N, C-alpha and C positions, 0 to 999 in steps of 0.2 A: 790352433790353440789347445792347449792341455786340459785335463780335468781342473787341475789345481787354479788355472787361470778362469775357466768357467764358473768355478765356485766362488772365487773372488768377486767376479762381475755379478753373478746372481747375489750376493750380499749387498754389494753396493746399489743394486736396484731395489733390495727389499728395503734398505735404509731410506733411499731417496723418495720411493714412490708409497712404500707401506704395503703391507700384505694384502690389503683388501683391493688395492688398486691393480695388483699384477692381472688378474684374469681380464679383466676390461683391457688394459693394456695390451695384453697377448691377443685378444680378440680383434683389437684394432689393427694390430699388425698384421695377423692373419688375412683380415679383409684388404689391407692395402697390397699384401703381396698376391693375393688373387687377382684383383685388378690390375696391378702391373703386368702379371702373367697373360692375363686376358687381353689387355692392349697390346702386347708384344704378339701375340699368335694373330690378332686382327691386322696387324702392320704385315705379317709375314703373308698373310693370305691376299692383303691388297698387292703386294710386291707380286707376288706368284701370278695373281691375275693380270697384272700391267706386264710382266714379261711374256705372258701367253698372247697378248693382244698386239705386241710389236711385230 
């Protein structure tokens, strides 16, 4: 995505959610991403342990 497209998407987000809701939205997206990455790492650890046991 180019910078023009990002600006358009950001403008649409501001219009839809309002400027006061954006920090809350960003926080929840960050938390979800953190949990997703943690789950992936946990699965990789499980697979590594299972590979070592076989």
